[in-house]
All heavy atoms as an XYZ file, in Angstrom:
963
protein
N     -44.857     14.259    -15.064
C     -43.629     14.952    -14.767
C     -42.835     14.135    -13.748
O     -43.374     13.654    -12.764
C     -43.955     16.331    -14.222
C     -42.755     17.116    -13.845
S     -43.319     18.751    -13.362
C     -41.815     19.500    -13.064
N     -41.549     13.982    -13.991
C     -40.685     13.205    -13.103
C     -40.277     14.081    -11.928
O     -39.817     15.203    -12.107
C     -39.440     12.704    -13.857
C     -38.507     11.984    -12.918
C     -39.852     11.833    -15.012
N     -40.450     13.533    -10.748
C     -40.077     14.255     -9.528
C     -38.584     14.071     -9.256
O     -38.067     12.969     -9.390
C     -40.876     13.695     -8.342
C     -42.357     13.880     -8.453
C     -42.796     15.184     -7.821
O     -42.122     15.711     -6.959
N     -43.919     15.705     -8.271
N     -37.875     15.123     -8.856
C     -36.470     14.951     -8.497
C     -36.350     14.117     -7.227
O     -37.237     14.137     -6.374
C     -35.967     16.376     -8.279
C     -37.180     17.214     -8.079
C     -38.329     16.496     -8.740
N     -35.295     13.361     -7.161
C     -35.072     12.529     -5.963
C     -34.790     13.410     -4.765
O     -34.136     14.442     -4.874
C     -33.890     11.600     -6.176
C     -34.164     10.499     -7.114
C     -33.038      9.485     -7.051
N     -33.389      8.373     -7.890
C     -32.596      7.833     -8.780
N     -31.386      8.276     -8.954
N     -33.004      6.818     -9.502
N     -35.228     12.939     -3.650
C     -34.949     13.680     -2.429
C     -33.486     13.491     -2.053
O     -32.812     12.571     -2.520
C     -35.845     13.186     -1.293
O     -35.414     11.909     -0.864
N     -33.014     14.361     -1.230
C     -31.628     14.282     -0.763
C     -31.395     12.949     -0.057
O     -30.367     12.312     -0.255
C     -31.317     15.451      0.174
C     -29.945     15.393      0.740
C     -28.840     15.714     -0.042
C     -29.736     15.002      2.060
C     -27.561     15.651      0.475
C     -28.455     14.943      2.582
C     -27.363     15.270      1.783
N     -32.342     12.502      0.736
C     -32.214     11.241      1.456
C     -32.104     10.066      0.498
O     -31.249      9.197      0.652
C     -33.390     11.050      2.414
C     -33.383      9.763      3.243
C     -32.134      9.703      4.119
C     -34.617      9.682      4.098
N     -32.938     10.036     -0.525
C     -32.881      8.956     -1.509
C     -31.535      8.955     -2.231
O     -30.920      7.903     -2.428
C     -34.006      9.092     -2.534
C     -35.372      8.757     -2.008
C     -36.440      9.054     -3.032
O     -36.361     10.057     -3.753
N     -37.454      8.200     -3.080
N     -31.061     10.119     -2.621
C     -29.773     10.220     -3.307
C     -28.636      9.769     -2.398
O     -27.714      9.091     -2.831
C     -29.531     11.657     -3.770
O     -30.491     12.033     -4.717
N     -28.694     10.143     -1.131
C     -27.659      9.744     -0.175
C     -27.638      8.236      0.020
O     -26.570      7.627      0.088
C     -27.892     10.426      1.173
O     -27.778     11.814      1.039
N     -28.804      7.636      0.096
C     -28.887      6.185      0.268
C     -28.311      5.477     -0.958
O     -27.531      4.529     -0.827
C     -30.345      5.748      0.547
C     -30.772      6.231      1.932
C     -30.493      4.234      0.426
C     -32.248      6.061      2.224
N     -28.669      5.935     -2.138
C     -28.138      5.325     -3.366
C     -26.624      5.467     -3.447
O     -25.920      4.528     -3.817
C     -28.799      5.946     -4.598
C     -30.244      5.534     -4.838
C     -30.842      6.326     -5.995
C     -30.339      4.048     -5.110
N     -26.113      6.630     -3.097
C     -24.667      6.848     -3.116
C     -23.964      5.941     -2.116
O     -22.933      5.342     -2.425
C     -24.348      8.315     -2.827
C     -22.876      8.690     -2.857
C     -22.274      8.411     -4.227
C     -22.691     10.156     -2.487
N     -24.534      5.791     -0.940
C     -23.952      4.915      0.078
C     -23.916      3.467     -0.401
O     -22.904      2.785     -0.264
C     -24.747      5.020      1.400
O     -24.738      6.388      1.826
C     -24.145      4.132      2.473
N     -25.000      3.011     -0.996
C     -25.052      1.637     -1.521
C     -23.998      1.456     -2.608
O     -23.285      0.455     -2.634
C     -26.466      1.307     -2.038
C     -27.450      1.226     -0.876
C     -26.463      0.015     -2.848
C     -28.902      1.163     -1.285
N     -23.879      2.423     -3.494
C     -22.886      2.353     -4.565
C     -21.472      2.287     -3.994
O     -20.661      1.451     -4.413
C     -23.021      3.554     -5.502
C     -21.971      3.657     -6.602
C     -22.110      2.480     -7.560
C     -22.089      4.964     -7.339
N     -21.166      3.133     -3.033
C     -19.818      3.144     -2.445
C     -19.499      1.820     -1.754
O     -18.400      1.288     -1.899
C     -19.674      4.310     -1.470
C     -19.622      5.699     -2.111
C     -19.596      6.778     -1.043
C     -18.439      5.828     -3.042
N     -20.443      1.281     -1.004
C     -20.206      0.004     -0.329
C     -20.065     -1.139     -1.321
O     -19.337     -2.088     -1.083
C     -21.305     -0.297      0.699
C     -21.066      0.365      2.012
C     -21.839      1.444      2.400
C     -20.042     -0.059      2.852
C     -21.608      2.081      3.610
C     -19.810      0.567      4.065
C     -20.592      1.648      4.446
N     -20.729     -1.044     -2.452
C     -20.589     -2.103     -3.453
C     -19.216     -2.072     -4.107
O     -18.754     -3.079     -4.634
C     -21.690     -1.997     -4.506
O     -21.504     -0.840     -5.302
N     -18.535     -0.943     -4.066
C     -17.203     -0.827     -4.660
C     -16.083     -1.243     -3.703
O     -14.959     -1.461     -4.137
C     -16.954      0.610     -5.125
C     -17.825      1.088     -6.281
C     -17.559      2.560     -6.557
C     -17.581      0.272     -7.530
N     -16.363     -1.359     -2.409
C     -15.321     -1.700     -1.434
C     -14.558     -2.976     -1.761
O     -13.330     -2.997     -1.643
C     -15.906     -1.773     -0.019
C     -16.187     -0.433      0.642
C     -16.825     -0.654      2.006
C     -14.949      0.418      0.744
N     -15.188     -4.060     -2.193
C     -14.405     -5.256     -2.523
C     -13.396     -5.004     -3.643
O     -12.305     -5.558     -3.633
C     -15.459     -6.277     -2.958
C     -16.724     -5.807     -2.345
C     -16.622     -4.314     -2.267
N     -13.746     -4.147     -4.594
C     -12.824     -3.848     -5.684
C     -11.633     -3.038     -5.185
O     -10.507     -3.250     -5.613
C     -13.543     -3.096     -6.811
C     -14.627     -3.910     -7.437
C     -15.951     -3.601     -7.222
C     -14.327     -5.014     -8.226
C     -16.961     -4.358     -7.788
C     -15.333     -5.783     -8.792
C     -16.654     -5.450     -8.573
N     -11.867     -2.111     -4.264
C     -10.775     -1.327     -3.688
C      -9.858     -2.237     -2.893
O      -8.634     -2.179     -3.003
C     -11.334     -0.186     -2.801
C     -10.225      0.512     -2.036
C     -12.109      0.801     -3.656
N     -10.414     -3.129     -2.084
C      -9.602     -4.059     -1.299
C      -8.802     -4.969     -2.203
O      -7.628     -5.248     -1.944
C     -10.504     -4.877     -0.361
N      -9.399     -5.442     -3.283
C      -8.681     -6.309     -4.218
C      -7.527     -5.567     -4.853
O      -6.433     -6.110     -5.005
C      -9.633     -6.830     -5.291
N      -7.731     -4.312     -5.217
C      -6.650     -3.531     -5.819
C      -5.513     -3.353     -4.830
O      -4.340     -3.430     -5.190
C      -7.187     -2.174     -6.272
N      -5.839     -3.133     -3.557
C      -4.807     -2.975     -2.537
C      -4.024     -4.270     -2.362
O      -2.820     -4.263     -2.178
C      -5.453     -2.548     -1.218
C      -4.445     -2.239     -0.138
C      -5.101     -1.705      1.108
O      -5.781     -0.677      1.034
O      -4.935     -2.352      2.158
N      -4.695     -5.411     -2.417
C      -4.034     -6.698     -2.247
C      -3.162     -7.058     -3.440
O      -2.239     -7.834     -3.310
C      -5.062     -7.802     -2.002
C      -5.678     -7.696     -0.627
O      -5.107     -7.134      0.284
N      -6.872     -8.232     -0.483
N      -3.463     -6.524     -4.609
C      -2.703     -6.833     -5.808
C      -1.504     -5.922     -5.986
O      -0.766     -6.058     -6.948
C      -3.592     -6.713     -7.049
C      -4.647     -7.796     -7.091
O      -4.505     -8.794     -6.360
O      -5.625     -7.639     -7.836
N      -1.321     -4.976     -5.097
C      -0.270     -3.974     -5.243
C       0.652     -4.023     -4.039
O       0.219     -4.215     -2.908
C      -0.904     -2.595     -5.371
S       0.266     -1.285     -5.722
N       1.913     -3.842     -4.305
C       2.917     -3.741     -3.248
C       3.171     -2.247     -3.034
O       3.499     -1.535     -3.983
C       4.194     -4.457     -3.693
C       5.326     -4.541     -2.684
C       6.104     -5.820     -2.924
C       6.237     -3.357     -2.782
N       2.989     -1.778     -1.826
C       3.224     -0.376     -1.490
C       4.586     -0.280     -0.823
O       4.807     -0.861      0.238
C       2.125      0.149     -0.562
C       0.793      0.227     -1.243
C      -0.052     -0.876     -1.275
C       0.395      1.385     -1.887
C      -1.267     -0.821     -1.926
C      -0.824      1.448     -2.544
C      -1.648      0.343     -2.552
O      -2.849      0.394     -3.208
N       5.484      0.454     -1.453
C       6.843      0.607     -0.948
C       7.051      2.054     -0.512
O       6.875      2.985     -1.295
C       7.860      0.238     -2.033
C       9.250      0.701     -1.714
C       9.943      0.166     -0.635
C       9.864      1.685     -2.465
C      11.215      0.608     -0.321
C      11.134      2.131     -2.163
C      11.803      1.595     -1.082
O      13.056      2.043     -0.762
N       7.406      2.227      0.741
C       7.695      3.545      1.288
C       9.191      3.653      1.539
O       9.783      2.812      2.230
C       6.947      3.762      2.610
C       5.463      3.835      2.452
C       4.692      2.690      2.509
C       4.838      5.052      2.230
C       3.322      2.743      2.359
C       3.455      5.118      2.081
C       2.711      3.972      2.139
N       9.799      4.678      0.967
C      11.219      4.912      1.144
C      11.484      6.402      1.251
O      10.570      7.210      1.372
N      12.767      6.740      1.202
C      13.170      8.138      1.263
C      14.445      8.341      0.466
O      15.307      7.457      0.429
N      14.566      9.484     -0.173
C      15.722      9.755     -1.025
C      17.044      9.679     -0.266
O      18.044      9.236     -0.813
C      15.581     11.129     -1.678
C      14.497     11.186     -2.719
C      14.378     12.565     -3.330
C      13.207     12.587     -4.291
N      12.979     13.913     -4.840
N      17.066     10.113      0.974
C      18.304     10.127      1.749
C      18.551      8.824      2.512
O      19.530      8.710      3.248
C      18.297     11.293      2.748
C      18.326     12.657      2.099
C      16.949     13.153      1.696
O      15.928     12.548      2.091
O      16.890     14.150      0.958
N      17.707      7.859      2.335
C      17.769      6.600      3.088
C      18.670      5.602      2.352
O      18.313      5.108      1.284
C      16.350      6.056      3.228
S      16.223      4.377      3.834
N      19.839      5.303      2.922
C      20.784      4.373      2.290
C      20.193      2.967      2.186
O      20.365      2.289      1.167
C      22.092      4.347      3.070
N      19.496      2.533      3.206
C      18.866      1.212      3.172
C      17.818      1.129      2.077
O      17.630      0.080      1.453
C      18.211      0.899      4.522
O      19.182      0.803      5.531
N      17.160      2.241      1.812
C      16.123      2.269      0.786
C      16.722      2.037     -0.599
O      16.077      1.432     -1.461
C      15.382      3.602      0.820
S      14.476      3.878      2.367
N      17.938      2.483     -0.814
C      18.586      2.270     -2.108
C      18.804      0.784     -2.366
O      18.612      0.303     -3.484
C      19.893      3.045     -2.178
C      19.675      4.548     -2.152
C      20.964      5.336     -1.991
O      22.050      4.789     -2.063
N      20.825      6.625     -1.761
N      19.195      0.043     -1.341
C      19.367     -1.405     -1.481
C      18.031     -2.095     -1.758
O      17.943     -3.014     -2.571
C      20.006     -1.995     -0.227
C      21.429     -1.508     -0.009
O      22.098     -1.140     -1.001
O      21.869     -1.484      1.154
N      16.993     -1.654     -1.081
C      15.657     -2.222     -1.294
C      15.172     -1.890     -2.698
O      14.580     -2.734     -3.377
C      14.669     -1.731     -0.213
C      13.238     -2.129     -0.554
C      15.076     -2.273      1.155
N      15.439     -0.692     -3.158
C      15.037     -0.287     -4.514
C      15.680     -1.202     -5.551
O      15.033     -1.601     -6.526
C      15.420      1.172     -4.769
C      15.022      1.685     -6.130
C      13.522      1.681     -6.386
O      12.744      2.003     -5.474
O      13.124      1.369     -7.525
N      16.941     -1.558     -5.349
C      17.614     -2.479     -6.278
C      16.901     -3.831     -6.303
O      16.699     -4.421     -7.370
C      19.074     -2.642     -5.886
N      16.499     -4.322     -5.133
C      15.751     -5.580     -5.062
C      14.416     -5.452     -5.785
O      14.021     -6.358     -6.529
C      15.521     -5.998     -3.610
C      14.586     -7.192     -3.415
C      15.199     -8.467     -3.985
C      14.224     -7.363     -1.949
N      13.727     -4.351     -5.596
C      12.424     -4.158     -6.240
C      12.555     -4.212     -7.759
O      11.708     -4.795     -8.438
C      11.797     -2.839     -5.803
C      11.384     -2.737     -4.333
C      10.840     -1.353     -4.031
C      10.384     -3.811     -3.954
N      13.599     -3.622     -8.283
C      13.812     -3.658     -9.735
C      14.032     -5.096    -10.211
O      13.519     -5.496    -11.261
C      14.980     -2.764    -10.120
C      14.638     -1.294     -9.999
C      15.800     -0.405    -10.346
C      15.390      1.053    -10.147
N      16.484      1.977    -10.397
N      14.776     -5.890     -9.440
C      14.976     -7.300     -9.795
C      13.650     -8.056     -9.754
O      13.358     -8.871    -10.640
C      15.964     -7.960     -8.825
C      17.376     -7.467     -8.928
C      18.253     -8.022     -7.802
O      17.806     -8.825     -6.992
N      19.499     -7.568     -7.753
N      12.859     -7.788     -8.740
C      11.579     -8.481     -8.599
C      10.603     -8.089     -9.706
O       9.844     -8.933    -10.190
C      10.977     -8.206     -7.221
C      11.751     -8.785     -6.036
C      11.158     -8.307     -4.718
C      11.811    -10.299     -6.099
N      10.631     -6.840    -10.123
C       9.772     -6.415    -11.228
C      10.137     -7.150    -12.515
O       9.252     -7.523    -13.288
C       9.906     -4.902    -11.457
C       9.156     -4.083    -10.442
C       9.369     -2.595    -10.616
O      10.520     -2.153    -10.805
O       8.364     -1.858    -10.569
N      11.434     -7.377    -12.720
C      11.863     -8.111    -13.917
C      11.443     -9.581    -13.827
O      11.035    -10.181    -14.823
C      13.379     -7.997    -14.085
N      11.520    -10.135    -12.637
C      11.202    -11.549    -12.441
C       9.688    -11.807    -12.410
O       9.225    -12.866    -12.840
C      11.834    -12.026    -11.129
C      11.771    -13.515    -10.909
C      12.604    -13.909     -9.702
C      12.628    -15.411     -9.514
N      13.486    -15.796     -8.380
N       8.933    -10.866    -11.890
C       7.470    -10.992    -11.756
C       6.810     -9.809    -12.484
O       6.427     -8.818    -11.859
C       7.054    -10.996    -10.282
C       7.705    -12.074     -9.462
C       8.847    -11.805     -8.696
C       7.199    -13.368     -9.446
C       9.452    -12.807     -7.939
C       7.792    -14.367     -8.694
C       8.923    -14.078     -7.947
O       9.511    -15.052     -7.203
N       6.676     -9.895    -13.806
C       6.152     -8.754    -14.567
C       4.737     -8.322    -14.168
O       4.358     -7.172    -14.388
C       6.182     -9.227    -16.019
C       6.638    -10.629    -16.013
C       7.016    -11.034    -14.637
N       3.975     -9.216    -13.564
C       2.612     -8.857    -13.149
C       2.600     -8.088    -11.824
O       1.567     -7.557    -11.416
C       1.747    -10.118    -13.027
C       2.072    -11.012    -11.851
C       3.327    -11.895    -12.009
O       3.971    -11.892    -13.060
O       3.662    -12.586    -11.038
N       3.739     -8.003    -11.168
C       3.849     -7.317     -9.877
C       3.672     -5.815    -10.066
O       4.355     -5.198    -10.870
C       5.217     -7.615     -9.250
C       5.503     -6.956     -7.898
C       4.542     -7.479     -6.834
C       6.945     -7.226     -7.495
N       2.750     -5.253     -9.320
C       2.548     -3.802     -9.332
C       3.157     -3.221     -8.074
O       2.819     -3.651     -6.969
C       1.059     -3.474     -9.372
C       0.415     -3.758    -10.696
C      -1.011     -3.243    -10.777
N      -1.314     -2.261     -9.757
C      -2.426     -2.268     -9.020
N      -3.333     -3.184     -9.188
N      -2.645     -1.342     -8.124
N       4.046     -2.263     -8.241
C       4.692     -1.615     -7.100
C       4.347     -0.134     -7.128
O       4.576      0.547     -8.118
C       6.220     -1.798     -7.128
C       6.581     -3.281     -7.069
C       6.860     -1.033     -5.967
C       8.067     -3.566     -7.191
N       3.812      0.329     -6.035
C       3.527      1.748     -5.853
C       4.637      2.310     -4.964
O       4.733      1.977     -3.782
C       2.159      1.923     -5.184
C       1.741      3.345     -4.987
C       1.308      4.011     -6.271
O       0.812      3.321     -7.175
O       1.476      5.239     -6.364
N       5.527      3.104     -5.553
C       6.658      3.688     -4.819
C       6.238      5.032     -4.232
O       5.736      5.892     -4.948
C       7.847      3.858     -5.749
C       8.488      2.548     -6.131
C       9.568      2.775     -7.199
N      10.374      1.592     -7.436
C      10.021      0.586     -8.207
N       8.850      0.588     -8.810
N      10.823     -0.452     -8.372
N       6.480      5.188     -2.943
C       6.052      6.391     -2.238
C       7.235      6.990     -1.473
O       8.020      6.256     -0.863
C       4.894      6.053     -1.304
C       3.691      5.473     -2.060
C       3.010      4.386     -1.284
C       2.748      6.579     -2.438
N       7.357      8.292     -1.509
C       8.450      9.038     -0.888
C       7.976      9.584      0.453
O       7.226     10.562      0.505
C       8.889     10.159     -1.837
C       9.780     11.219     -1.262
C      11.037     10.724     -0.582
O      11.893     10.115     -1.245
O      11.157     10.942      0.636
N       8.405      8.944      1.532
C       7.899      9.278      2.867
C       8.555     10.512      3.481
O       8.013     11.072      4.434
C       8.090      8.088      3.799
N       9.696     10.946      2.965
C      10.401     12.091      3.556
C       9.960     13.437      2.971
O       9.889     14.426      3.688
C      11.911     11.967      3.350
C      12.598     10.875      4.138
C      13.891     10.505      3.821
C      11.982     10.212      5.189
C      14.552      9.504      4.525
C      12.620      9.212      5.893
C      13.909      8.863      5.555
O      14.559      7.880      6.257
N       9.709     13.479      1.670
C       9.517     14.764      1.000
C       8.115     14.981      0.432
O       7.863     16.031     -0.151
C      10.537     14.918     -0.132
C      11.943     14.883      0.355
N      12.515     15.914      1.058
C      12.890     13.915      0.273
C      13.758     15.596      1.370
N      14.006     14.384      0.916
N       7.253     14.017      0.559
C       5.882     14.173      0.051
C       4.908     13.954      1.205
O       4.764     12.839      1.700
C       5.597     13.194     -1.082
C       6.396     13.508     -2.355
C       6.077     12.571     -3.501
N       4.657     12.354     -3.689
C       3.876     13.064     -4.521
N       4.398     14.036     -5.228
N       2.604     12.779     -4.641
N       4.271     15.034      1.613
C       3.383     14.986      2.777
C       2.268     13.960      2.606
O       1.938     13.236      3.548
C       2.800     16.373      3.049
N       1.703     13.867      1.386
C       0.606     12.915      1.187
C       1.103     11.472      1.294
O       0.379     10.591      1.772
C      -0.122     13.151     -0.140
C       0.735     13.117     -1.369
C       1.395     14.451     -1.731
O       1.307     15.425     -0.983
O       2.021     14.488     -2.795
N       2.349     11.205      0.886
C       2.917      9.858      1.029
C       3.206      9.544      2.489
O       2.988      8.422      2.956
C       4.181      9.710      0.188
C       3.909      9.743     -1.312
O       2.722      9.745     -1.712
O       4.883      9.766     -2.080
N       3.694     10.554      3.227
C       3.943     10.366      4.663
C       2.637     10.091      5.404
O       2.588      9.242      6.305
C       4.644     11.591      5.237
N       1.581     10.770      5.011
C       0.269     10.540      5.622
C      -0.232      9.137      5.303
O      -0.759      8.440      6.185
C      -0.734     11.582      5.130
C      -2.163     11.436      5.653
C      -2.202     11.546      7.171
C      -3.054     12.499      5.026
N      -0.039      8.693      4.070
C      -0.450      7.342      3.700
C       0.351      6.295      4.486
O      -0.210      5.303      4.960
C      -0.284      7.126      2.200
C      -0.790      5.798      1.649
C      -2.274      5.598      1.936
C      -0.525      5.711      0.151
N       1.646      6.539      4.659
C       2.463      5.635      5.481
C       1.908      5.570      6.892
O       1.767      4.484      7.462
C       3.922      6.085      5.495
C       4.849      5.310      6.439
C       4.881      3.826      6.107
C       6.261      5.915      6.408
N       1.571      6.716      7.465
C       0.987      6.760      8.820
C      -0.283      5.920      8.869
O      -0.512      5.175      9.810
C       0.706      8.218      9.191
C      -0.120      8.446     10.431
C       0.480      8.041     11.758
N       1.894      8.254     11.834
C       2.751      7.384     12.403
N       2.308      6.265     12.952
N       4.030      7.623     12.441
N      -1.109      6.002      7.836
C      -2.355      5.233      7.810
C      -2.071      3.735      7.743
O      -2.738      2.948      8.415
C      -3.219      5.672      6.630
C      -3.762      7.064      6.793
C      -4.434      7.605      5.547
O      -4.261      7.079      4.453
N      -5.196      8.674      5.699
N      -1.085      3.333      6.949
C      -0.711      1.918      6.887
C      -0.174      1.452      8.239
O      -0.540      0.369      8.720
C       0.348      1.673      5.802
C      -0.215      1.395      4.438
C      -0.420      2.426      3.536
C      -0.525      0.104      4.051
C      -0.921      2.170      2.274
C      -1.038     -0.162      2.786
C      -1.237      0.877      1.893
N       0.696      2.244      8.845
C       1.274      1.864     10.138
C       0.189      1.735     11.201
O       0.164      0.762     11.962
C       2.327      2.883     10.567
C       3.585      2.963      9.701
C       4.398      4.203     10.042
C       4.428      1.703      9.839
N      -0.693      2.701     11.251
C      -1.788      2.660     12.229
C      -2.749      1.514     11.937
O      -3.198      0.818     12.846
C      -2.555      3.986     12.246
C      -1.735      5.139     12.811
O      -0.676      4.889     13.430
O      -2.145      6.306     12.608
N      -3.044      1.302     10.669
C      -3.963      0.234     10.277
C      -3.446     -1.151     10.624
O      -4.221     -2.058     10.909
N      -2.126     -1.316     10.595
C      -1.519     -2.596     10.950
C      -1.106     -2.645     12.424
O      -0.509     -3.614     12.870
C      -0.296     -2.872     10.066
C      -0.653     -3.258      8.671
N      -0.973     -2.337      7.697
C      -0.761     -4.475      8.085
C      -1.240     -2.967      6.570
N      -1.140     -4.263      6.776
N      -1.403     -1.584     13.150
C      -1.108     -1.481     14.591
C       0.361     -1.786     14.883
O       0.690     -2.571     15.771
C      -2.043     -2.382     15.394
C      -3.496     -2.013     15.205
C      -4.449     -2.909     15.966
O      -4.122     -4.038     16.306
N      -5.633     -2.408     16.213
N       1.248     -1.131     14.156
C       2.683     -1.333     14.307
C       3.189     -0.405     15.405
O       2.950      0.805     15.369
C       3.414     -1.077     12.978
C       2.884     -2.062     11.926
C       4.918     -1.199     13.146
C       3.315     -1.760     10.516
N       3.879     -0.972     16.377
C       4.401     -0.206     17.508
C       5.351      0.884     17.020
O       6.089      0.698     16.047
C       5.133     -1.133     18.473
N       5.347      2.005     17.710
C       6.159      3.159     17.310
C       7.637      2.791     17.173
O       8.311      3.256     16.253
C       5.984      4.296     18.313
N       8.134      1.938     18.039
C       9.549      1.552     17.997
C       9.899      0.745     16.747
O      11.068      0.673     16.368
C       9.907      0.753     19.250
N       8.907      0.174     16.101
C       9.141     -0.664     14.909
C       8.845      0.075     13.608
O       8.983     -0.500     12.536
C       8.271     -1.918     14.977
O       8.600     -2.670     16.111
N       8.456      1.328     13.692
C       8.074      2.078     12.502
C       9.289      2.704     11.830
O      10.273      3.019     12.497
C       7.077      3.174     12.870
C       5.782      2.625     13.407
C       4.801      3.711     13.797
O       5.015      4.889     13.545
N       3.704      3.302     14.423
N       9.213      2.872     10.528
C      10.266      3.546      9.781
C      10.252      3.135      8.328
O       9.346      2.457      7.861
N      11.271      3.573      7.600
C      11.453      3.195      6.205
C      12.834      2.566      6.079
O      13.716      2.862      6.887
C      11.313      4.402      5.243
C       9.907      4.937      5.269
C      12.298      5.502      5.543
N      12.999      1.689      5.138
C      12.047      1.257      4.130
C      10.942      0.392      4.737
O      11.154     -0.309      5.723
C      12.901      0.448      3.148
C      14.049     -0.045      3.963
C      14.301      1.018      4.991
N       9.781      0.468      4.112
C       8.638     -0.327      4.555
C       7.872     -0.787      3.325
O       7.736     -0.049      2.351
C       7.730      0.489      5.462
N       7.384     -2.023      3.387
C       6.620     -2.608      2.294
C       5.329     -3.173      2.876
O       5.349     -3.877      3.884
C       7.422     -3.740      1.602
C       6.572     -4.481      0.598
C       8.670     -3.183      0.945
N       4.214     -2.860      2.217
C       2.918     -3.393      2.595
C       2.326     -4.084      1.376
O       2.302     -3.535      0.292
C       1.982     -2.271      3.058
C       2.464     -1.584      4.301
C       3.366     -0.533      4.222
C       2.028     -1.995      5.543
C       3.822      0.107      5.363
C       2.477     -1.374      6.696
C       3.381     -0.313      6.606
N       1.855     -5.310      1.601
C       1.281     -6.089      0.509
C       0.145     -6.923      1.082
O       0.386     -7.840      1.880
C       2.356     -6.983     -0.098
C       1.944     -7.675     -1.351
S       3.411     -8.426     -2.085
C       2.635     -9.683     -3.037
N      -1.071     -6.581      0.694
C      -2.212     -7.279      1.280
C      -2.254     -7.019      2.770
O      -2.163     -5.889      3.218
N      -2.315     -8.085      3.538
C      -2.360     -7.947      4.995
C      -0.982     -8.073      5.633
O      -0.843     -8.003      6.839
C      -3.303     -8.994      5.585
C      -4.735     -8.764      5.187
C      -5.659     -9.784      5.794
C      -7.082     -9.520      5.334
N      -8.032    -10.449      5.908
N       0.043     -8.266      4.827
C       1.388     -8.426      5.382
C       2.209     -7.160      5.189
O       1.890     -6.311      4.353
C       2.094     -9.622      4.728
O       2.359     -9.359      3.370
N       3.256     -7.048      5.990
C       4.159     -5.911      5.877
C       5.551     -6.327      6.319
O       5.727     -7.301      7.062
C       3.673     -4.720      6.721
C       3.676     -4.995      8.207
C       4.802     -4.727      8.975
C       2.559     -5.515      8.843
C       4.809     -4.973     10.338
C       2.556     -5.769     10.194
C       3.685     -5.489     10.944
O       3.700     -5.750     12.285
N       6.533     -5.597      5.823
C       7.925     -5.770      6.216
C       8.506     -4.376      6.421
O       8.299     -3.484      5.596
C       8.723     -6.506      5.137
C       8.279     -7.930      4.817
C       8.934     -8.422      3.529
C       8.623     -8.865      5.971
N       9.232     -4.203      7.508
C       9.845     -2.913      7.794
C      11.330     -3.135      8.066
O      11.698     -4.000      8.857
C       9.173     -2.214      8.984
C       7.707     -1.942      8.656
C       9.906     -0.921      9.340
C       6.914     -1.321      9.780
N      12.150     -2.367      7.374
C      13.596     -2.459      7.551
C      14.254     -3.204      6.406
O      13.648     -4.066      5.764
N      15.483     -2.832      6.155
C      16.229     -3.385      5.023
C      16.342     -4.906      5.079
O      16.006     -5.598      4.111
C      17.616     -2.746      4.989
C      18.545     -3.325      3.951
C      19.926     -2.675      4.055
C      20.967     -3.419      3.268
N      22.273     -2.767      3.354
N      16.815     -5.459      6.174
C      17.066     -6.905      6.250
C      15.809     -7.734      6.075
O      15.799     -8.666      5.271
C      17.808     -7.275      7.533
C      19.284     -6.944      7.509
C      20.005     -7.416      6.250
O      20.555     -6.605      5.516
N      19.999     -8.691      5.980
N      14.739     -7.443      6.801
C      13.521     -8.232      6.587
C      13.020     -8.160      5.149
O      12.585     -9.166      4.583
C      12.507     -7.607      7.550
C      13.339     -6.984      8.618
C      14.581     -6.503      7.920
N      13.106     -6.983      4.547
C      12.632     -6.844      3.162
C      13.516     -7.657      2.223
O      13.016     -8.419      1.388
C      12.576     -5.364      2.748
C      11.496     -4.631      3.559
C      12.314     -5.235      1.249
C      11.487     -3.123      3.399
N      14.833     -7.514      2.347
C      15.740     -8.238      1.458
C      15.605     -9.747      1.620
O      15.710    -10.496      0.649
C      17.190     -7.801      1.692
C      17.530     -6.345      1.350
C      18.998     -6.066      1.646
C      17.193     -6.009     -0.086
N      15.376    -10.206      2.841
C      15.325    -11.641      3.112
C      13.960    -12.280      2.857
O      13.889    -13.456      2.491
C      15.744    -11.903      4.561
C      17.207    -11.575      4.827
C      17.579    -11.642      6.298
O      16.745    -12.093      7.123
O      18.705    -11.223      6.632
N      12.885    -11.530      3.033
C      11.553    -12.150      3.043
C      10.601    -11.705      1.941
O       9.596    -12.379      1.693
C      10.881    -11.885      4.402
C      11.648    -12.381      5.631
C      10.982    -11.882      6.897
C      11.746    -13.887      5.607
N      10.881    -10.603      1.282
C       9.906    -10.045      0.354
C       9.569    -10.986     -0.796
O       8.398    -11.195     -1.103
C      10.382     -8.694     -0.195
C       9.402     -8.011     -1.150
C       8.038     -7.805     -0.504
C       9.978     -6.694     -1.631
N      10.557    -11.572     -1.417
C      10.256    -12.445     -2.558
C       9.381    -13.625     -2.138
O       8.454    -14.005     -2.851
C      11.521    -12.938     -3.259
C      11.192    -13.711     -4.515
C      12.382    -14.021     -5.394
O      13.533    -13.765     -4.988
O      12.162    -14.530     -6.502
N       9.646    -14.204     -0.980
C       8.800    -15.295     -0.482
C       7.375    -14.827     -0.260
O       6.419    -15.558     -0.583
N       7.192    -13.619      0.252
C       5.848    -13.079      0.446
C       5.135    -12.898     -0.892
O       3.934    -13.149     -1.002
C       5.906    -11.746      1.195
C       6.208    -11.917      2.665
O       6.502    -13.010      3.137
N       6.164    -10.819      3.398
N       5.879    -12.453     -1.895
C       5.291    -12.270     -3.222
C       4.827    -13.616     -3.782
O       3.718    -13.734     -4.305
C       6.297    -11.589     -4.173
C       6.505    -10.139     -3.739
C       5.825    -11.660     -5.625
C       7.662     -9.446     -4.418
N       5.666    -14.632     -3.642
C       5.285    -15.964     -4.139
C       4.057    -16.482     -3.394
O       3.189    -17.134     -3.999
C       6.449    -16.940     -3.989
C       7.507    -16.761     -5.041
C       8.468    -17.940     -5.073
N       9.119    -18.166     -3.800
C      10.354    -17.778     -3.502
N      11.094    -17.157     -4.386
N      10.864    -18.026     -2.317
N       3.964    -16.231     -2.097
C       2.813    -16.687     -1.321
C       1.530    -15.962     -1.693
O       0.445    -16.510     -1.513
C       3.077    -16.511      0.184
C       4.117    -17.486      0.680
O       4.358    -18.530      0.083
N       4.764    -17.125      1.780
N       1.632    -14.729     -2.176
C       0.457    -13.951     -2.561
C      -0.103    -14.379     -3.910
O      -1.234    -14.092     -4.233
C       0.791    -12.447     -2.607
C       1.051    -11.823     -1.254
C      -0.206    -11.569     -0.453
O      -1.257    -11.317     -1.056
O      -0.136    -11.640      0.772
N       0.717    -15.049     -4.743
C       0.279    -15.428     -6.089
C      -0.830    -16.453     -6.043
O      -0.948    -17.288     -5.247
C       1.441    -15.972     -6.901
C       2.443    -14.905     -7.236
C       3.572    -15.420     -8.125
O       4.088    -16.513     -7.877
O       3.895    -14.709     -9.057
C-alpha cells in the first residue's frame, strides 16, 4: 500500500518546484515592456502613439498596458515596480515604462529613449 506524502514532504516538493520556475518568470518579465498610463493623462496619449509605432516596427515586442488610475490591481503593480526599482517619490508617476531592469518615467524620457532601450534589449 502506498503511503500518502507527509505535509512536510509535499511542502518541500512545492518549494523546489516554485524555485525552479523563477528563471522562467524573470525571463518573461525581461521580454515584456510594462507600460503604466492613465485615461486622463495627456502625456500618456503621446506615449501610447509611440508604443503603437514601436509595435509596428518591432513585431516581437510584447507590451503589457496597465491603467494606473482606474484599476486598483494595476496601481498596486505600479507601486511594486516603483518600490522594486527604489524610485524616489518625487520621480514617481505616469507615464512609466519598465523593461527588464530599466525604466523610464515621464513623457520626454520615454519619447526620447524608449526605442534605444528596446534595441539594446534585443
